[in-house]
VEXDREN-2710 file (C-alpha; in Angstrom, 1 decimal):
% VEXDREN-2710
k/r/px/py/pz
1/MET/85.3/68.4/93.7
2/ARG/88.6/66.9/94.5
3/VAL/91.4/69.3/93.3
4/VAL/95.2/68.1/93.2
5/VAL/97.5/71.5/93.4
6/MET/101.0/70.9/92.1
7/GLY/103.4/73.2/93.8
8/ALA/103.6/74.4/97.2
9/GLY/104.9/78.0/96.8
10/ILE/102.6/81.2/97.7
11/ILE/100.6/80.6/94.5
12/GLY/99.9/76.9/95.0
13/VAL/99.3/77.3/98.7
14/SER/96.9/80.4/98.3
15/THR/95.2/78.3/95.5
16/ALA/94.6/75.3/97.9
17/TRP/93.4/77.7/100.9
18/HIS/90.8/79.3/98.9
19/LEU/89.5/75.8/97.2
20/LEU/89.2/74.6/100.9
21/GLU/87.1/77.7/101.8
22/ARG/84.8/76.8/99.1
23/GLY/84.3/73.3/100.2
24/HIS/86.5/71.3/97.7
25/GLU/88.8/68.5/98.8
26/VAL/92.5/69.5/98.2
27/THR/95.9/67.5/97.6
28/LEU/98.8/69.7/97.7
29/VAL/101.9/68.0/96.1
30/ASP/105.4/69.6/96.3
31/ARG/109.0/68.0/95.9
32/GLN/110.3/69.7/98.9
33/ASN/109.6/68.7/102.7
34/ASP/107.8/71.9/103.3
35/ALA/106.1/74.7/101.7
36/ALA/107.7/77.8/100.3
37/LEU/111.1/76.1/99.9
38/GLU/112.0/77.1/96.2
39/THR/110.8/80.5/94.6
40/SER/108.9/81.6/97.6
41/PHE/111.7/81.0/100.2
42/ALA/113.8/84.3/100.4
43/ASN/112.4/86.8/98.1
44/ALA/112.2/90.7/98.5
45/ALA/109.2/90.5/100.9
46/GLN/107.6/93.5/99.2
47/ILE/103.6/93.7/98.5
48/SER/104.3/96.3/95.9
49/VAL/100.9/97.0/94.1
50/SER/102.5/100.5/93.4
51/TYR/105.5/98.9/91.4
52/CYS/103.6/96.4/89.3
53/GLU/105.4/97.6/86.3
54/PRO/106.4/95.1/83.5
55/TRP/110.1/94.5/82.5
56/ALA/109.3/95.2/78.9
57/ASN/109.1/98.9/77.9
58/ARG/110.4/101.0/74.9
59/GLU/114.0/101.4/76.7
60/ALA/114.6/97.8/77.9
61/PRO/116.1/96.5/74.7
62/LEU/118.9/99.1/74.8
63/LYS/119.5/98.8/78.4
64/ALA/119.6/94.9/78.2
65/LEU/122.1/95.2/75.5
66/LYS/124.3/97.6/77.7
67/TRP/123.8/95.5/80.7
68/MET/125.0/92.3/79.1
69/PHE/128.8/93.3/79.6
70/SER/128.2/93.8/83.4
71/PRO/128.3/91.0/85.8
72/THR/126.2/93.2/88.4
73/SER/123.5/94.4/86.0
74/PRO/120.0/94.3/87.2
75/LEU/118.8/92.4/84.0
76/LEU/121.6/90.0/82.7
77/PHE/120.7/88.1/79.4
78/ARG/122.9/85.0/79.2
79/PRO/122.6/83.5/75.7
80/GLN/122.3/79.7/75.6
81/PHE/121.7/77.1/73.2
82/ASP/118.0/77.0/74.1
83/TRP/115.1/77.8/71.6
84/ASP/112.6/78.5/74.5
85/GLN/114.8/81.3/75.8
86/TRP/115.2/82.7/72.2
87/LYS/111.3/82.5/71.6
88/TRP/110.7/84.0/75.0
89/GLY/113.2/86.9/74.3
90/LEU/111.4/87.7/70.9
91/GLN/108.0/87.9/72.6
92/PHE/109.4/90.0/75.1
93/LEU/110.7/92.4/72.6
94/GLY/107.2/92.6/70.9
95/GLN/106.2/93.9/74.3
96/CYS/108.7/96.6/74.2
97/ASN/106.7/99.6/73.2
98/ASP/104.3/102.1/74.9
99/ALA/101.0/100.7/74.0
100/ALA/101.7/97.3/75.3
101/PHE/103.4/98.7/78.5
102/GLU/100.3/100.5/79.1
103/ARG/98.1/97.5/78.6
104/ASN/100.2/95.2/80.7
105/VAL/100.4/97.7/83.6
106/ALA/96.5/97.6/83.7
107/GLN/96.3/94.1/84.0
108/LEU/99.2/93.9/86.6
109/VAL/97.7/96.5/88.8
110/ALA/94.3/95.0/88.7
111/LEU/95.6/91.8/89.9
112/GLY/97.5/93.6/92.4
113/ALA/94.8/95.4/94.0
114/PHE/92.7/92.3/94.1
115/SER/95.3/90.3/95.6
116/HIS/96.3/92.8/98.4
117/ALA/92.8/93.0/99.3
118/THR/92.7/89.3/99.4
119/LEU/95.7/89.1/101.6
120/LYS/94.4/91.5/104.3
121/ASP/91.2/89.4/104.5
122/MET/93.4/86.3/104.4
123/VAL/95.4/87.7/107.6
124/THR/92.2/88.7/109.3
125/THR/90.6/85.4/109.0
126/THR/93.6/83.4/110.0
127/GLY/95.7/85.7/112.1
128/ILE/98.9/84.7/110.6
129/GLU/102.0/86.6/111.7
130/TYR/104.7/86.9/109.3
131/ASN/107.0/90.0/110.3
132/ARG/104.7/92.4/108.7
133/LEU/105.2/96.0/108.6
134/GLU/102.6/98.3/106.9
135/ARG/104.8/101.2/106.4
136/GLY/104.7/101.5/102.5
137/ILE/107.5/101.4/99.9
138/ALA/109.9/104.0/99.3
139/HIS/111.8/104.3/95.9
140/TYR/114.8/106.4/96.3
141/TYR/117.0/107.7/93.5
142/THR/120.6/108.7/93.2
143/ASP/120.6/110.0/89.7
144/THR/119.0/113.1/88.6
145/GLN/118.4/111.9/85.2
146/SER/116.4/109.1/86.5
147/PHE/114.5/111.1/89.2
148/ASP/113.3/113.2/86.3
149/GLY/111.4/110.4/85.0
150/ALA/109.7/109.4/88.4
151/ALA/106.9/111.9/87.8
152/SER/106.0/110.4/84.4
153/ALA/106.1/106.9/86.0
154/ALA/104.1/107.9/89.0
155/GLU/101.5/109.4/86.4
156/VAL/101.2/106.2/84.7
157/MET/100.5/104.4/87.9
158/GLY/98.0/107.1/88.9
159/ARG/96.0/106.6/85.5
160/HIS/95.4/103.0/87.1
161/GLY/94.3/104.1/90.3
162/VAL/97.7/103.8/92.1
163/LYS/98.9/107.1/94.3
164/ARG/102.8/107.0/94.0
165/ARG/103.8/110.3/95.3
166/VAL/107.0/112.1/93.9
167/ILE/108.7/113.3/97.3
168/SER/111.9/115.5/97.7
169/ARG/115.1/114.2/99.5
170/ASP/114.1/115.9/102.7
171/GLU/110.5/114.3/102.7
172/LEU/112.1/111.0/102.1
173/LEU/114.4/111.3/105.1
174/ASN/111.4/112.3/107.4
175/ILE/109.3/109.0/106.1
176/GLU/112.6/107.0/106.8
177/PRO/115.1/108.5/108.8
178/ALA/117.5/105.4/108.5
179/LEU/118.5/106.8/105.2
180/ARG/120.1/109.8/106.7
181/ALA/123.7/108.4/106.5
182/PHE/123.1/107.9/102.8
183/GLY/121.2/111.0/102.3
184/ASP/123.7/113.2/100.6
185/ARG/123.8/110.8/97.6
186/ILE/119.9/110.8/97.1
187/VAL/118.3/113.2/95.0
188/GLY/114.7/112.5/95.6
189/GLY/112.3/109.6/95.6
190/THR/108.6/108.4/95.3
191/TYR/106.5/106.9/98.2
192/THR/103.4/104.8/98.4
193/PRO/102.1/104.4/102.0
194/SER/99.4/101.7/101.0
195/ASP/102.0/99.2/100.1
196/GLU/103.7/96.8/102.8
197/HIS/106.1/93.8/103.1
198/GLY/106.6/90.8/105.1
199/ASP/108.0/87.2/105.0
200/ALA/106.5/85.4/102.2
201/ARG/108.1/82.1/103.3
202/VAL/106.7/82.2/107.0
203/PHE/103.1/83.2/105.7
204/THR/103.0/80.2/103.1
205/GLN/104.3/77.6/105.5
206/LYS/101.8/78.7/108.3
207/LEU/99.1/78.7/105.8
208/ALA/100.0/75.3/104.5
209/ASP/99.6/74.1/108.1
210/LEU/95.9/75.9/108.3
211/CYS/95.3/74.0/104.8
212/GLU/95.9/70.7/106.6
213/GLN/94.0/71.4/109.6
214/LYS/91.2/71.9/107.2
215/GLY/91.5/68.7/105.8
216/ALA/93.8/69.3/103.1
217/ARG/96.1/66.2/102.2
218/LEU/100.0/67.3/102.0
219/LEU/102.1/65.2/99.9
220/PHE/105.3/66.9/100.6
221/GLY/108.6/65.2/99.4
222/HIS/106.9/63.9/96.6
223/ASP/108.1/64.1/92.8
224/ILE/105.3/64.5/90.0
225/GLU/106.6/61.7/87.6
226/GLN/103.6/61.9/85.1
227/LEU/100.6/63.6/84.0
228/ASN/98.1/61.1/82.7
229/THR/95.4/62.0/80.5
230/ALA/92.9/60.2/78.3
231/GLY/90.2/61.3/75.7
232/GLY/91.9/65.0/76.1
233/GLU/91.5/65.5/79.8
234/MET/93.4/64.8/82.9
235/GLN/92.9/61.5/84.8
236/ASN/95.5/61.3/87.6
237/VAL/98.9/62.3/88.6
238/ARG/101.6/60.0/89.3
239/VAL/103.9/60.7/92.1
240/ARG/107.0/59.3/93.9
241/ASP/108.0/59.7/97.6
242/ARG/111.4/60.8/97.7
243/ARG/112.2/59.0/100.8
244/SER/110.7/55.6/100.6
245/GLY/110.4/55.6/96.9
246/GLU/106.6/54.3/97.1
247/VAL/104.7/55.6/93.9
248/ARG/101.1/56.4/94.0
249/THR/98.5/57.7/91.9
250/VAL/96.4/60.8/92.6
251/VAL/92.8/61.2/91.0
252/GLY/91.1/64.3/90.8
253/ASP/88.2/66.3/89.2
254/ALA/90.5/69.2/88.7
255/PHE/94.3/69.6/88.5
256/VAL/96.4/72.8/89.3
257/ALA/99.8/73.3/87.9
258/ALA/101.5/75.9/90.1
259/CYS/105.1/75.0/89.9
260/GLY/106.7/78.0/89.1
261/SER/109.4/78.1/86.3
262/TYR/109.0/74.3/86.2
263/THR/105.5/74.6/85.1
264/THR/106.5/74.8/81.4
265/PRO/108.5/71.4/81.4
266/LEU/105.7/69.9/83.2
267/LEU/102.7/71.1/81.2
268/ARG/104.9/70.1/77.9
269/THR/104.5/66.5/78.7
270/VAL/100.8/66.7/77.9
271/GLY/101.1/69.0/74.9
272/VAL/100.5/72.2/76.6
273/ASN/102.9/74.9/75.9
274/VAL/103.2/78.1/77.8
275/PRO/105.5/81.1/77.7
276/ILE/107.1/81.2/80.8
277/TYR/110.8/81.5/81.3
278/PRO/112.9/81.4/84.4
279/GLY/114.9/84.5/85.5
280/LYS/117.3/83.9/88.1
281/GLY/117.3/86.1/91.3
282/TYR/119.4/86.7/94.2
283/SER/118.9/87.5/97.8
284/ALA/120.8/88.2/101.0
285/THR/119.5/88.1/104.7
286/LEU/121.7/89.8/107.2
287/PRO/121.2/90.0/110.9
288/LEU/121.0/93.5/112.3
289/LEU/123.8/94.8/114.7
290/LYS/122.0/98.1/115.3
291/PRO/117.9/97.4/115.2
292/GLU/117.4/101.1/116.2
293/LEU/118.9/102.5/113.2
294/ALA/117.4/100.0/110.7
295/PRO/114.5/101.0/108.3
296/SER/111.1/99.8/108.8
297/VAL/109.8/101.3/105.4
298/SER/110.5/98.9/102.6
299/MET/112.5/100.6/99.9
300/ILE/113.6/100.0/96.3
301/ASP/117.1/101.4/95.3
302/ASP/116.7/103.0/91.7
303/GLY/120.5/102.9/90.9
304/LEU/121.0/98.9/91.4
305/LYS/117.1/98.0/90.9
306/ILE/117.2/96.1/94.4
307/ALA/114.7/96.0/97.1
308/ILE/115.4/96.2/100.7
309/SER/113.0/94.9/103.5
310/ARG/113.5/94.6/107.4
311/LEU/112.1/91.3/108.6
312/GLY/112.2/91.3/112.4
313/ASN/115.7/91.3/113.4
314/GLN/117.3/90.9/110.0
315/LEU/117.4/92.8/106.8
316/ARG/116.6/91.2/103.5
317/VAL/118.1/92.8/100.4
318/ALA/117.1/91.2/97.0
319/GLY/117.4/91.8/93.2
320/THR/118.9/91.3/89.6
321/ILE/117.6/88.9/87.0
322/GLU/119.4/86.5/85.2
323/LEU/118.0/84.9/81.8
324/GLY/120.0/81.8/81.5
325/GLY/117.9/78.8/82.0
326/PHE/117.6/76.7/85.2
327/ASP/120.7/77.4/87.0
328/LEU/120.6/77.7/90.6
329/SER/124.1/77.8/91.3
330/LEU/125.5/80.2/94.1
331/ASP/129.2/79.2/94.0
332/THR/130.1/80.8/90.3
333/PRO/132.4/83.5/90.0
334/LEU/129.1/85.3/88.4
335/ALA/127.0/84.4/91.2
336/LYS/129.5/85.4/93.9
337/LYS/129.9/88.8/92.4
338/ARG/126.0/89.4/92.4
339/CYS/125.7/88.2/96.2
340/GLU/128.7/90.5/97.1
341/MET/127.1/93.5/95.1
342/LEU/123.9/93.3/97.4
343/VAL/125.8/93.0/100.5
344/ARG/127.9/96.0/99.7
345/ARG/125.1/98.1/98.8
346/ILE/123.4/97.3/102.2
347/GLU/126.9/98.6/103.8
348/ASP/126.9/101.9/101.7
349/VAL/123.2/102.7/102.6
350/PHE/123.3/101.6/106.2
351/PRO/126.7/101.7/107.3
352/GLY/127.3/99.3/110.5
353/VAL/123.4/98.7/110.8
354/ALA/123.7/95.2/109.6
355/ASP/126.4/92.2/109.7
356/THR/127.7/92.4/106.0
357/ARG/130.7/90.5/107.0
358/THR/131.6/87.6/104.6
359/PRO/132.0/84.1/106.2
360/GLU/135.6/84.4/105.9
361/LYS/135.7/87.3/108.3
362/GLY/133.1/85.7/110.8
363/GLY/129.9/87.0/109.2
364/ASP/126.9/84.8/108.4
365/PRO/125.0/86.2/105.3
366/GLN/122.2/83.9/103.9
367/PHE/122.6/84.1/100.3
368/TRP/119.9/82.4/98.4
369/THR/118.9/82.2/94.6
370/GLY/115.5/81.2/93.2
371/LEU/114.0/81.2/89.8
372/ARG/111.4/83.6/88.8
373/PRO/108.7/82.2/86.4
374/ALA/108.2/85.1/84.1
375/THR/106.1/85.7/81.0
376/PRO/107.2/88.2/78.2
377/THR/104.5/90.6/79.5
378/ASN/105.1/89.8/83.0
379/ILE/101.2/89.0/83.1
380/PRO/100.9/85.6/85.1
381/LEU/98.8/82.8/83.6
382/ILE/95.9/82.0/85.4
383/GLY/93.0/80.1/84.1
384/ARG/92.6/76.7/82.3
385/THR/94.6/74.9/79.7
386/GLN/93.4/73.2/76.4
387/VAL/93.5/69.9/78.3
388/GLY/90.3/69.2/80.0
389/LYS/90.2/69.4/83.8
390/LEU/94.1/71.0/84.2
391/TRP/94.3/74.6/85.2
392/VAL/97.3/76.7/85.3
393/ASN/98.5/79.3/87.9
394/ALA/102.0/80.4/87.2
395/GLY/104.3/82.9/85.6
396/HIS/104.3/85.7/88.2
397/GLY/107.9/86.6/87.6
398/THR/109.0/89.1/90.6
399/LEU/105.5/89.7/91.7
400/GLY/104.5/86.4/93.2
401/TRP/104.4/87.6/96.5
402/THR/102.3/90.7/95.6
403/HIS/99.9/88.6/93.3
404/GLY/100.0/85.5/95.3
405/ALA/96.9/85.7/97.5
406/GLY/94.7/86.9/94.7
407/SER/95.9/84.6/92.3
408/GLY/94.8/81.5/94.5
409/ARG/91.4/83.3/95.2
410/ALA/90.9/84.0/91.6
411/LEU/91.6/80.4/90.2
412/ALA/89.4/78.9/93.0
413/GLU/86.8/81.0/92.1
414/LEU/87.1/80.0/88.2
415/ILE/87.1/76.4/89.1
416/SER/84.0/76.7/91.4
417/GLY/82.1/78.4/88.5
418/GLU/82.4/81.9/90.2
419/VAL/83.8/85.2/88.4
420/PRO/86.5/87.0/90.0
421/ALA/86.1/90.7/90.5
422/MET/88.3/92.1/88.6
423/ASN/89.3/93.0/85.1
424/PHE/91.8/90.5/84.3
425/LYS/92.6/88.6/81.3
426/PHE/92.4/85.1/82.4
427/HIS/94.1/82.2/80.6
428/GLY/92.0/80.4/78.1
429/MET/89.2/82.3/79.0
430/GLY/89.0/85.5/77.3
431/SER/89.1/89.0/79.0
432/GLY/86.1/90.8/81.1
433/ALA/83.6/89.3/83.8
434/SER/80.9/88.4/81.0
435/SER/83.5/86.5/78.9
436/GLN/84.8/84.5/81.8
437/ALA/81.4/83.4/83.1
438/THR/80.4/82.4/79.2
439/ASN/83.5/80.2/78.8
440/TRP/82.8/78.7/82.3
441/LYS/79.3/77.9/81.2
442/ARG/80.6/76.5/78.2
443/HIS/83.1/74.3/80.1
444/SER/80.7/73.2/82.5
445/VAL/78.1/72.1/79.9
446/ALA/81.1/70.3/78.0
447/ALA/82.1/68.6/81.0
END
């Protein structure tokens, strides 16, 4: 089968890899000149199965309202004259209850566990190195009231097979001694040794190279200009080379939309509406000045809701969500404040360990922003659309790296007529393995 995968982030490249593994011919299209140069470029680096929690919970509406007045809040809703934003917001509010939270957690953890196992298999098979550290994830608290809720959060995850352990301050400092300089402000934490971290961009780009070696055609630097349909099913994709201006038509037997936040406007051109809205996130990557004092355990800072991960001789800090459209600016006053907040926190927690100086003072922080493609439930859309031969693999929010390997494998299996081995409600295919198989057979007969 000839499959055209649109989008070369971690989701698209993983999809391409698993399709190739199953003997399909693959064309991978992306507007950038390499893989992973947009949403997958400089994320938080965590494979965080133990923290696959949806944004929507019963406390979220009040927090979001309070945070609207703080430029450095973890979640910032920036109202726009945009019906998509308000519709997404209303759907999000509909998920802010205990029943929905429990239901959504189950889906996210199921996909997370499947994906983590898939990633481990891929690393063993390919030998890709990407600054991987299998030292777990520690979540530290500086507020007693917030820490009091850690046990109930761990209990929720425990019901879904995730072992997140509540630990004391002293236990946390033994697990990660790099926190000792900040230890007097920590009241406790949680720890999950089974989680890990690594550089998503490095992994994705190396995997794209391996895809090409396996015979994939890589059309990088190509804009997707038009999806062409006939008789209710996809026929081809028209793309344009950004350098030469050459236009070509790419045909296929199946087409996959894996364009992150841009999946929504792309699919809308053929009458497919998906509830994916961009959440602008930030990161800073800082050179280490004292590598011997830097952490090796990836961390979550509960107070600021940010993630911190070591990547070789650099420290990555990432976080915050802005719901304000497709804005990628880094030079606005708001963006600068959010970037400064990330760097300032690193200096507070790990004083003198990383170079946190601004460019004006001789420093070289690598600031980045990307659009996290979020659904109201935080559950990604993996499956087929109502347009024949057109599939979707998008909407992973802040968990694209955590869910990427498994999402790619699952969609490749579905396209190949297989049933992914997890209890997940695939888009357009019902829920449960038997339902997935029935829907696939019906689709195959109709085709």
